[in-house]
C-alpha positions in Angstrom: 15.5 2.5 9.4 16.4 -0.4 11.6 15.3 -4.0 11.1 12.7 -3.7 13.9 11.2 -0.4 12.7 8.1 -0.4 10.6 7.1 2.5 8.4 3.9 3.6 6.8 3.4 3.5 3.1 0.6 4.6 0.7 0.4 2.1 -2.1 -1.7 2.9 -5.2 -2.9 -0.1 -7.2 -4.3 0.4 -10.7 -6.1 -2.0 -13.0 -6.3 -1.2 -16.6 -9.9 -1.0 -18.0 -11.2 -4.1 -19.8 -13.0 -1.9 -22.3 -11.6 1.0 -24.3 -13.0 4.3 -23.2 -13.5 3.3 -19.6 -11.5 4.7 -16.7 -8.9 2.7 -15.0 -9.7 1.4 -11.5 -7.5 2.9 -8.7 -7.3 1.4 -5.2 -5.3 3.1 -2.4 -3.9 1.2 0.5 -2.3 2.3 3.8 0.4 -0.3 4.6 2.6 -0.8 7.7 5.7 -2.6 6.6 9.4 -2.7 7.2 10.4 -1.4 3.8 9.0 -0.6 0.3 9.6 -4.2 -1.0 7.5 -5.7 1.8 4.8 -3.0 1.4 4.4 -3.7 -2.3 4.6 -7.5 -1.7 1.8 -7.5 0.8 -0.6 -5.7 -1.6 0.6 -7.8 -4.6 -0.1 -11.0 -2.8 -3.8 -10.2 -2.4 -4.2 -8.2 -5.7 -2.1 -9.8 -8.4 -2.1 -8.5 -11.9 -2.5 -4.8 -10.9 0.2 -2.1 -11.2 1.4 -1.2 -7.7 3.4 1.8 -6.7 4.4 3.6 -3.5 3.0 7.1 -3.7 4.1 8.3 -0.2 5.8 7.1 2.9 7.1 8.4 6.2 6.4 8.9 9.9 3.2 10.8 9.4 1.8 7.8 7.5 3.0 5.4 10.1 1.2 7.5 12.7 -2.0 7.4 10.7 -1.7 3.6 10.4 -1.3 3.4 14.2 -4.4 5.6 14.7 -6.4 3.2 12.5 -5.1 0.1 14.3 -3.1 -1.3 11.4 -0.6 -3.9 12.7 2.9 -4.3 11.2 2.9 -6.4 8.1 -0.7 -5.6 7.2 -2.7 -3.0 5.3 -6.1 -1.4 4.9 -7.8 0.0 1.8 -8.5 3.7 2.2 
């Protein structure tokens, strides 16, 4: 991928429950970024303290981001 090419990423962010027996909270974000590091960094900046991971990436996700009007270097919760 070239420096001027953005790609789409699905980032899953999970918060561990405060109380035992409760389910963990999972948030899913559609991110348009130049690479995995930027994608994770964008979400981490607004949601610190959660566990973030890339669950998927590729041109089909980039196309979905474009349909939703997501600009490069931004994300939207889905």
